[in-house]
BAFI-3210 file (N, C-alpha, C; in Angstrom, 3 decimals, decimal comma, padded with zeros to 6 digits):
// residues 151
n [1|2|3|4|5|6|7|8|9|10|11|12|13|14|15|16|17|18|19|20|21|22|23|24|25|26|27|28|29|30|31|32|33|34|35|36|37|38|39|40|41|42|43|44|45|46|47|48|49|50|51|52|53|54|55|56|57|58|59|60|61|62|63|64|65|66|67|68|69|70|71|72|73|74|75|76|77|78|79|80|81|82|83|84|85|86|87|88|89|90|91|92|93|94|95|96|97|98|99|100|101|102|103|104|105|106|107|108|109|110|111|112|113|114|115|116|117|118|119|120|121|122|123|124|125|126|127|128|129|130|131|132|133|134|135|136|137|138|139|140|141|142|143|144|145|146|147|148|149|150|151]
n.u [008,230|009,426|011,617|012,296|009,931|008,621|006,670|004,406|001,446|001,674|-000,106|-003,296|-006,782|-009,968|-012,782|-015,407|-017,954|-019,197|-018,977|-016,332|-016,628|-015,526|-012,664|-011,096|-008,546|-007,800|-006,282|-005,955|-005,256|-002,494|-003,009|-003,956|-006,687|-008,709|-011,366|-013,769|-016,050|-018,883|-020,879|-023,347|-023,870|-022,623|-020,230|-017,008|-014,727|-011,342|-008,363|-005,187|-002,436|000,516|003,016|002,544|002,211|004,368|007,717|010,334|013,674|016,079|014,492|013,680|016,084|016,871|014,707|014,879|017,343|016,598|014,668|016,292|018,086|016,260|015,427|017,838|018,108|015,886|016,602|018,918|017,826|016,257|018,266|019,646|017,668|017,388|019,952|019,923|017,858|019,000|021,132|019,730|018,481|020,706|021,794|019,677|019,653|022,137|021,792|019,746|020,980|022,957|021,387|020,082|017,550|015,251|013,803|010,303|009,685|009,099|006,612|004,585|004,348|003,675|001,215|-000,344|-000,176|-001,495|-004,104|-004,737|-004,614|-006,750|-008,898|-008,721|-009,204|-011,843|-013,150|-012,570|-013,957|-016,593|-016,864|-016,606|-018,887|-020,879|-020,503|-021,190|-019,350|-018,160|-016,962|-018,499|-016,875|-015,179|-016,982|-017,545|-015,117|-014,420|-016,112|-015,136|-012,548|-013,125|-014,253|-012,034|-010,352|-011,704|-013,595]
n.v [019,449|016,336|015,257|017,215|017,725|015,221|014,258|015,724|016,517|016,896|018,476|019,879|019,800|021,100|019,459|018,440|018,245|015,924|012,299|010,810|008,690|007,654|007,853|008,956|009,114|010,957|011,424|014,023|015,688|016,653|017,301|016,460|015,125|014,878|013,097|013,189|011,458|011,764|010,635|011,757|011,785|013,637|014,710|015,883|017,589|018,120|019,797|018,356|019,811|020,998|020,645|018,364|016,378|016,271|015,294|016,765|017,978|015,467|014,250|011,588|010,111|011,326|010,702|007,920|007,526|008,574|006,682|004,406|005,163|005,321|002,630|001,433|002,665|001,635|-001,086|-000,895|000,013|-002,211|-004,190|-003,061|-003,085|-005,825|-006,469|-005,048|-006,376|-008,921|-008,222|-007,330|-009,701|-011,270|-009,757|-009,861|-012,575|-012,892|-011,327|-012,724|-015,158|-014,368|-013,518|-015,815|-016,394|-018,079|-018,300|-018,581|-019,708|-019,864|-020,867|-020,069|-017,331|-017,499|-018,845|-016,957|-014,856|-016,046|-016,272|-013,565|-012,776|-014,278|-013,114|-010,510|-010,970|-011,886|-009,610|-007,844|-009,062|-008,830|-006,050|-005,553|-006,897|-005,392|-002,982|-003,750|-004,665|-007,096|-009,963|-012,854|-015,100|-014,376|-014,304|-016,977|-018,019|-017,690|-019,590|-021,960|-021,946|-022,191|-024,724|-026,234|-025,803|-026,952|-025,578]
n.w [-010,136|-009,896|-008,518|-006,655|-005,254|-004,503|-002,832|-003,179|-005,102|-008,674|-009,930|-009,233|-009,769|-009,463|-010,271|-009,992|-007,483|-007,119|-006,979|-008,777|-011,525|-013,842|-016,037|-018,978|-021,411|-024,380|-027,450|-029,798|-032,709|-032,015|-029,403|-026,037|-024,350|-021,403|-020,289|-017,796|-015,927|-013,774|-010,926|-011,299|-013,915|-015,515|-017,891|-017,927|-019,871|-020,366|-021,397|-021,342|-019,776|-021,452|-020,131|-018,656|-020,500|-022,210|-022,092|-020,205|-020,994|-020,565|-018,658|-018,500|-017,960|-015,559|-013,888|-013,939|-012,618|-010,145|-009,253|-009,143|-007,099|-004,989|-004,845|-004,059|-001,578|-000,196|-000,159|001,410|003,863|004,506|004,796|006,946|008,946|009,259|010,230|012,668|013,967|014,254|015,935|018,194|018,966|019,568|021,687|023,561|024,070|025,276|027,610|028,898|029,362|031,136|033,316|033,951|033,110|031,083|027,825|027,070|024,687|021,109|020,437|022,185|021,650|018,940|019,018|020,393|018,555|016,398|017,423|017,767|015,084|013,997|015,377|014,383|011,617|011,738|012,755|010,671|008,538|009,483|009,456|006,674|005,783|007,054|005,718|003,199|001,319|001,156|-000,527|-002,058|-001,854|000,239|002,401|002,751|003,554|006,426|007,608|006,523|007,610|010,332|010,333|009,578|011,739|013,765|015,229]
ca.u [009,482|009,274|012,757|012,272|008,689|008,043|005,569|003,287|000,906|002,223|-001,173|-004,625|-007,848|-011,309|-013,616|-016,793|-018,119|-019,767|-017,993|-015,861|-016,878|-014,692|-011,720|-010,565|-007,669|-008,012|-005,376|-006,592|-004,527|-001,380|-003,476|-004,467|-007,832|-009,124|-012,800|-014,045|-017,485|-019,229|-022,046|-024,570|-024,009|-021,979|-018,888|-016,182|-013,607|-010,295|-007,121|-004,052|-001,395|001,698|004,072|002,217|002,183|005,662|008,840|011,366|014,961|016,718|013,559|013,672|017,290|016,837|013,724|015,443|018,337|015,855|014,091|017,407|018,537|015,233|015,495|019,022|017,815|014,968|017,391|019,786|017,006|015,888|019,468|019,932|016,658|017,745|021,129|019,502|017,078|019,957|021,860|018,823|018,301|021,952|021,910|018,685|020,109|023,241|021,286|018,968|021,941|023,599|020,454|019,568|016,172|015,124|012,642|009,210|009,707|008,343|005,257|003,636|004,136|002,998|-000,185|-001,005|-000,291|-002,544|-005,391|-004,967|-004,874|-008,121|-009,826|-008,679|-009,890|-013,281|-013,604|-012,490|-015,056|-017,829|-016,866|-016,892|-020,290|-021,671|-020,366|-021,684|-018,258|-017,584|-017,214|-019,107|-015,781|-014,714|-017,944|-017,466|-013,803|-014,365|-016,771|-014,209|-011,464|-013,619|-014,410|-010,697|-009,757|-012,544|-014,337]
ca.v [018,731|015,091|015,055|018,207|017,640|013,911|013,992|016,601|016,303|017,815|019,402|019,554|020,497|020,832|019,148|018,314|017,848|014,580|011,209|010,519|007,282|007,179|008,798|008,467|010,012|010,909|012,300|014,555|016,782|017,130|017,663|015,331|015,507|013,975|013,140|012,702|011,289|011,670|009,798|012,468|011,659|014,751|014,458|017,084|017,371|019,119|019,580|018,083|020,821|020,539|020,191|017,039|015,375|016,281|015,141|017,800|017,436|014,552|013,830|010,124|009,646|011,831|009,906|006,569|007,601|008,783|005,409|003,519|005,570|004,932|001,175|001,163|003,116|000,660|-002,288|-000,592|000,052|-003,596|-004,845|-002,471|-003,599|-007,218|-006,459|-004,602|-007,462|-009,944|-007,695|-007,318|-011,092|-011,692|-009,058|-010,374|-013,916|-012,720|-010,819|-013,792|-016,148|-013,799|-013,445|-017,148|-016,478|-018,718|-017,859|-019,548|-020,386|-019,165|-021,403|-019,258|-016,114|-017,858|-019,144|-015,689|-014,130|-016,693|-015,892|-012,164|-012,731|-014,781|-012,095|-009,413|-011,390|-011,940|-008,226|-007,285|-009,626|-008,219|-004,684|-005,614|-007,263|-004,228|-001,969|-004,297|-004,801|-008,439|-010,852|-014,134|-015,996|-013,959|-014,651|-018,418|-018,362|-017,903|-020,843|-023,023|-021,925|-022,725|-026,167|-026,815|-025,695|-027,687|-024,625]
ca.w [-010,214|-009,141|-007,631|-005,590|-004,485|-004,820|-001,914|-003,500|-006,448|-009,668|-010,318|-008,728|-010,479|-008,952|-011,422|-009,580|-006,082|-007,151|-007,060|-010,137|-011,834|-014,951|-016,629|-020,256|-022,155|-025,822|-028,196|-030,996|-033,349|-031,199|-028,066|-025,269|-023,548|-020,338|-020,025|-016,446|-015,690|-012,357|-010,637|-011,681|-015,359|-016,208|-018,405|-017,973|-020,786|-020,149|-022,132|-020,463|-020,022|-022,192|-019,226|-018,150|-021,574|-022,890|-021,168|-020,238|-021,413|-019,613|-017,608|-018,390|-017,267|-014,184|-013,168|-013,793|-011,539|-008,898|-008,815|-008,788|-005,765|-004,021|-004,701|-003,242|-000,217|000,394|000,106|002,549|005,072|004,806|005,333|008,258|009,878|009,512|011,101|013,999|014,550|014,679|017,090|019,342|019,367|020,212|022,968|024,504|024,440|026,224|028,881|029,539|029,823|032,312|034,435|034,230|032,646|029,776|027,058|027,059|023,396|020,085|020,246|022,947|020,879|017,699|019,327|020,700|017,289|015,604|017,996|017,416|013,640|013,795|015,868|013,426|010,393|012,029|012,851|009,325|007,747|009,969|008,940|005,241|005,619|007,457|004,673|001,944|000,361|001,255|-001,657|-001,683|-001,486|001,550|003,436|002,970|004,079|007,864|007,939|006,161|008,566|011,578|010,145|009,559|013,065|014,698|016,074]
c.u [009,398|010,412|012,730|011,065|007,948|006,840|004,329|002,731|001,508|001,170|-002,477|-005,647|-009,169|-012,229|-015,085|-016,846|-018,719|-018,649|-017,628|-016,014|-016,036|-013,794|-011,181|-009,688|-007,958|-007,059|-006,067|-005,793|-003,474|-001,805|-003,965|-005,564|-008,112|-010,614|-013,035|-015,552|-017,761|-020,514|-023,378|-024,781|-023,379|-020,585|-018,175|-014,983|-012,617|-009,089|-005,994|-002,957|-000,148|002,785|003,793|002,208|003,490|006,769|009,818|012,687|015,583|015,777|013,576|014,890|017,309|015,867|014,223|016,458|017,665|015,310|015,176|017,934|017,537|015,249|016,699|018,784|016,905|015,717|018,304|018,997|016,597|017,075|019,766|018,936|016,968|018,935|020,759|018,696|017,994|020,734|020,995|018,606|019,535|022,099|020,908|019,056|021,227|022,726|020,476|019,894|022,614|022,675|019,856|018,126|016,160|013,827|011,582|009,162|008,830|006,920|004,227|003,315|003,359|001,522|-000,955|-001,197|-001,390|-003,927|-005,734|-005,305|-006,304|-009,148|-009,883|-009,446|-011,403|-013,860|-013,598|-013,655|-016,382|-017,964|-017,230|-018,351|-021,197|-021,652|-020,886|-020,603|-017,603|-017,945|-017,848|-018,028|-015,287|-015,673|-017,936|-016,171|-013,782|-015,034|-015,865|-013,076|-011,901|-013,792|-013,062|-010,090|-010,569|-013,336|-015,816]
c.v [017,508|014,901|015,996|018,044|016,330|013,580|014,839|016,270|017,305|018,826|018,953|020,403|020,106|020,652|019,161|017,953|016,448|013,545|010,940|009,027|006,766|008,300|008,170|009,545|009,850|011,916|012,728|015,758|017,417|017,590|016,409|015,841|014,442|014,181|012,487|012,655|011,183|010,880|010,486|012,452|012,781|014,343|015,802|016,767|018,506|018,786|019,381|019,105|020,205|020,001|018,816|015,964|015,298|016,183|016,296|017,161|016,643|014,043|012,318|009,624|010,114|011,005|008,486|006,543|007,779|007,456|004,392|003,863|005,144|003,424|000,781|001,556|002,126|-000,628|-002,076|-000,614|-001,368|-004,353|-004,353|-002,969|-005,041|-007,297|-006,053|-005,671|-008,570|-009,485|-007,713|-008,738|-011,588|-011,042|-009,578|-011,784|-013,845|-012,273|-011,881|-014,871|-015,652|-013,793|-014,798|-017,344|-017,130|-018,283|-018,954|-020,301|-019,665|-019,667|-020,597|-017,972|-016,402|-018,132|-017,860|-014,866|-014,723|-016,319|-014,442|-012,020|-013,197|-013,741|-010,909|-009,771|-011,421|-010,526|-007,563|-007,774|-009,002|-006,790|-004,669|-005,980|-006,094|-003,138|-002,459|-004,470|-006,171|-009,244|-012,136|-015,111|-015,661|-014,382|-016,137|-018,807|-018,550|-019,214|-022,019|-023,097|-022,522|-024,240|-026,861|-026,834|-026,408|-026,798|-024,754]
c.w [-009,312|-008,146|-006,438|-004,679|-004,784|-003,942|-002,209|-004,882|-007,429|-010,116|-009,666|-009,471|-009,829|-010,150|-011,041|-008,110|-005,995|-007,252|-008,516|-010,393|-012,984|-015,456|-017,906|-020,878|-023,634|-026,482|-029,486|-031,479|-032,426|-029,798|-027,366|-024,352|-022,496|-020,121|-018,663|-016,271|-014,205|-012,171|-010,920|-013,186|-016,151|-016,657|-018,531|-018,851|-020,606|-021,012|-021,127|-020,783|-020,661|-021,267|-018,612|-019,242|-022,354|-021,851|-021,330|-020,656|-020,261|-018,514|-017,412|-017,618|-015,817|-013,343|-012,942|-012,660|-010,181|-008,377|-008,454|-007,394|-004,694|-003,786|-003,848|-001,791|000,496|000,736|001,314|003,857|005,471|005,397|006,740|009,305|010,238|010,462|012,524|014,710|015,061|015,910|018,340|019,860|020,102|021,583|023,983|024,952|025,458|027,587|029,611|030,073|031,100|033,513|034,786|033,798|031,279|029,137|027,042|025,745|022,400|019,931|021,010|022,191|019,608|017,944|019,626|019,428|016,420|016,111|017,660|015,938|013,346|014,228|014,908|012,161|010,591|012,076|011,472|008,465|008,167|009,453|007,455|004,985|005,974|006,389|003,323|000,896|000,412|000,018|-001,157|-001,224|-000,085|002,652|003,720|003,661|005,599|008,281|007,628|007,166|009,895|011,490|010,179|010,959|014,131|015,619|015,820]
res [d|l|l|d|r|s|h|e|p|s|m|t|v|n|i|t|s|a|a|i|t|s|m|r|f|h|a|y|q|q|k|q|f|l|a|v|g|d|d|q|g|t|v|h|v|m|e|v|p|r|n|l|r|r|a|a|s|n|e|k|s|i|t|t|h|f|f|e|r|e|a|k|r|v|a|y|v|a|r|r|a|s|m|r|s|e|q|a|t|a|e|s|g|e|s|q|t|e|s|g|v|t|e|a|g|p|t|a|d|t|a|a|d|d|e|l|e|k|a|f|r|k|m|e|m|q|f|k|q|d|m|g|i|a|d|a|i|e|t|d|a|p|a|e|e|e|a|e|n|g|a]
***
């Protein structure tokens, strides 16, 4: 039940201990099959259970209402976070005015954030290169950024 246990899988099946490389669905004579290929070249064919291929009564409307509620909840949380951020900014401004302390300005924070972002991107690129998953475009990007920034 998606509404009751949305955080859990609806079904788990142990197919193979090897890495799965492909999956294909195929409908045949009122049945639906799933073919799963692994990196050892084995294809496993299973029939998809009826409860996973046929909708229960009112399942579509219930699921639609579930997603609408979730979308409203996400919007509410975003609005609430924005309101709290504004309140915190207003309160910190009031406390600094009362104590006579002025803020250094957003440029100091922005510069520090930019430096941290550059360091993170460099570390991320090095990791991707070490793992052999970096694209050719990605490996050229840090050099272009350094040229643009005069580094």
